N, C-alpha and C positions, 0 to 999 in steps of 0.2 A: 488078514490072518483067519484061518479056518477055525470055527468054534469047536471046542472039545466036547466030548460026550457029557461030562459033568456040567458044563456051561449050558448045553442044550436042555439037560434035565432041569437045571435051575430056571431056564426060560419057561419050560412047560409048567413047572410048579407055580411060578409067578402068574402065568396066564390062568391056571386053574383057580388060583386064589381070587383073581378078578371075577371069574365065572361064579365062584361060590358067593362072593360078596353081592353079585347081582341076583342071586337066587333067593337069599334069605332077607328077612327083616324089612325095614322101611324102604330099602332100595327097590325091592320087588314091587311093593305097592306103588312107588313112584313111577317105575317103568310101566306098570299096568295102566295107571292114570294117563301117562304120556301117550301110550298107544291109543287109548280111547279118545284123547283130545285130537290126535292126528288123523284119526280114521276118516273124518269127513272133510279134511282139508284138501286143497288143490295140490296135487302132487308136483306139478310144474313149479309152482311158487316155492314149495318146500325144497325142491332140488336146488333152486337158486339160493335159498336160505342156507342150506348145507354148504354150498360152495362159498358163500359169504363168510361163514364161520371158519371154514378151512383156510380161507385167505387171511382172516384175522389171526389165526394161529401162525401162519407163515410170516406175517408182519411182526408178530411178537418174537419169533425166532430171530428175525433181522435186528430188532431192537436189542435183545439180550446179547447177540453176537457182537454188535458194535460197542455196547457198554463194557463188556468184559475184555474186549481187545483194548479199549482205552485204559483199563485198569492193569494192563500188562498180561492179560490172559491169552493163552494160545488155544483158540477154539475156532472151529469152522462151523458153518451153518448146519451141516449134517449132525455134528456132535451136539450142538445146541438144541436142535430139534428133538433128538433122542432123549436128552436129559430133561427138557421141558415137557416132553410127552409123558415121561414116567411121572414127573411131578403132577401133571394135569390129571392123570388117571388116579393118582392117590387122592387128589382133591375131590374127584368124583365119588369116591367111596368112603372118605374119611372126614370127620368134622374138624373144626378149628383151623381149616386151611393148612393142614399138615403137609400137603403137597408143595406149598411154597417153600417150606423148610427143606424138602427133598430137592427142589429145583436149585436152591442156593447151595446146598451141600454138594450136589453133583457138578454144578458149574464151577464151584470153587476149585475143583481139581485142575482146572485149566490155568490157575494162577500158581506159578512156581516161586513162592515167597513165604516167609514166616507169617503166621497169622492170616493165612489166605481165607479162612472161613469168615473172619471178621471183615476183611476187605470185601469179600463177596456180599456180606450183609450190607455194606455201604453202597455197593453197586445196585443192590436190590432197592435200597431207599431212593437212589437216583432214578431208577426205572419207575418206581411208584410216583415220584414227583412228576415225571413226564406223563404218566397216565392221568394224574390229577389235572394237568393242564389240558389234556385232550377232553376229559370229562367236563371241565369248566367251559371249553369252547362249545361243547354240545349243549350244556345248560344255557349258555348265552343265546344260542339259536332257539332253544325251546322257550326261554323267557321272552324273547322278542315276539314270539307268536302267541304269548299269553298262556302257554301250556304249563309253565313252571315259574316259581318266584325267582328273584334275583339273588337272594341271600346265599344260596349254595356256592355261587361264584366267589364271593368274598371268603368263605371258609376254605375252599380249595386253593385259592391263590395265596392265602395266608399260610397254609401248610407248606406250599412250595417255597415261599419266601423264607420260612424258618429253616428249611433244609438247605437252601442256598446260603443263608448266613452261616450255618454250621460248617458248610464246605469251605467258606472263606477263612474260618478260624482254625482249620486243620493244622496249620503249622505251629500254633501256640499251645497245643495240647501236650501234656506230659504223660498221662496214663496210657500205657502201650496199646491195650486193646481198643480203647475209645479212639485213640489216634489212628489205628488201622481201620476202624469202622468209618471214621470221617474221611480218611484218605480215599477209600473206595468211592465215597460220595463225591469228593472233590476231583476225582480223576476225569470226570466229564467236564467240569468247569474249566479245566486246563486245556481242553481240546475243543475249539469251536466246531471243527469238522465232526467230531464224535457227537456233540450236542445236536447238530443239524441232522445227522443220520438217525440218532435215537428218536428225536422228535418227529422226523419224517415217517419212520416206521410206526411210531405210536399213534400218530394221527391217522395213518393209513389203516391201522388196526381198528380205531374207533369208527372210521368211515365204513369199513367192511362189516363191522358188527351192526352199524346203523342200517346198511343196505339189507343185511340178513333179517333184522327185526322188521323192516318194512315188508319184506317178502313173506314173513310169517304172518303178519297182520293181514296182508292181502290174501293169503291162502285160506284164512279163516273167515274172510268176508267182513272184517272189522272196518267200519267207515273211517275215512281219512287216515290211511295207514301210515303216512309220513308223520303226522302229528302224534299218532299212537306210538310209533317207534321212538319219537323224541321223549315221550314220557316213560316208556318201558325201560330203556337202557339205564337212565339214572336211577330208576327204582331198583333194578337188579344190582347195580354197583353199590347202592346204599345197603341193600340186603346182604351183600357179601361181606360187609363190615362185621356182621353178627353171624359168623359161620358155626352155629351150634348144632347143626345137623349135617349128616354126610352129603356133600355136594350142595349144601344149601337147600335140601329137599323141603318143600313146603314154604319156606321163608321167602325165597325168590318169587315163586308163583303167587304167593299171598301179597307180597309187596306190589307186584304188577297189577293184581286184581284191584287192590285199593286205589292205586294211582289211576288206572283206567276208569274205575267206577266214578271217580271224581270228574271225569270228562264225559259222563253220561253213557258209558259203554256197559252193557249187561255183564253181570258177574260170571255167567257161564263162558262167554266169549273171552273175558279178561283172564279168567283162570286158564282157559285153553291156550291163550297166547303165552302166558308165563310158563306153563308146563311144556309147551311145544319148543320154546326157545331153550329151556334147560335140557330137554331131551336131545335136541340137535347138537348143542354144545357138548353134552356128555358123550354123544356118539363120536364126535370129532376127537375128544380127549381119549376115549377108549381106543380108537384106531391109531392115533399118534402114540399112545402109551404102549400098545402092543408091539408096534414096529420099533419103538425105542428100546423095549426090553430085548428084542432080537438083536438089535444093533449093539447095545451095550454088553451083551453076553460075550462078545468077542474080546472084551478087555477085562483082564483079571481084577484090577482095582474096582472097576464099575460092577463087575459080577459080585463082588463082596457087598457092594451097596444094594444090588438087586436082592441078595439074600436077606438083608435087613428089611427092605421094603416088603418082600414076600412074607416075612415073619410078622411084620406089623399088620399087613393086609389080612393074613389068616386070623390074627387076634381080633381085628375089627369085625371080620365076618362072623366069628364066633359070638362076639358081644351082640351084634345085630340079630343073630338067630335067637340067642337067649332073650334079648329084649322083646322080640316078636312073640315068643312063647309066653313071657310074663304078661304082655299086653293082652294077648288072647285070653289068658286065664282070668285077668282082671275084668 
């Protein structure tokens, strides 16, 4: 279907909001620092890292597509990529991981059933459990080399066990919304094939991110890049639990710096690695989100969601600009 003029104008407005958010406030400082960190890096390794993060996004699309299909959703990889891209770009410029809520809301449109938003929330919980298992496997490898302790594995596996238990109790729940939420979680448990597909894509995503982190460490000349990457990724995932800044600006790179400093790596190189990884992931998110906006503009229901996202983005850009002015005055 050919997009109409209002839909194209809406696309242009949303992309302008993205540009405004990147121009003002803490995001501008983050991008400036990222450019400085990448200036002396090996461009060939950075190209491989960008390819790795793009592959990780593709694996994420595959996992979400399989999970929502298991829950009865009618969604193709192209639609999933567009919706996840929009959510990713919101996460880049908004705090509190608001982009994840956008992902769930947009993907819930693929479910044609009452309470689809609650069901989509359950699917998101199942996807989070799969990601916890992938992270636990990464921590096991890091702990075997002495780079990390073992206790995070117990925490991650306990979280997955609690979600699995909740899924088995889905038939006994009486409260409607809670039952719909847990039903979305249990939809994977009822399909071994869906579980295998989601886990395969999720572990593929973790492997692609690990390869990308190794490439970033190598581009900056950090010694033992494989061991460094095994420390970097868990640090970034832990930092994402506390998303109090837009895109985790400062928190992620700080967590990486602290983790690598414990391995005897200089603070400048450690900060550079954290900033470089966040910059490349942000670049992938911006590219995927921009293409997602253009794709979703062809659908009227999705276009309404894009209007809401553009409104929220404009508000966040304004808040960031005001915050920058206040900080400068202070």
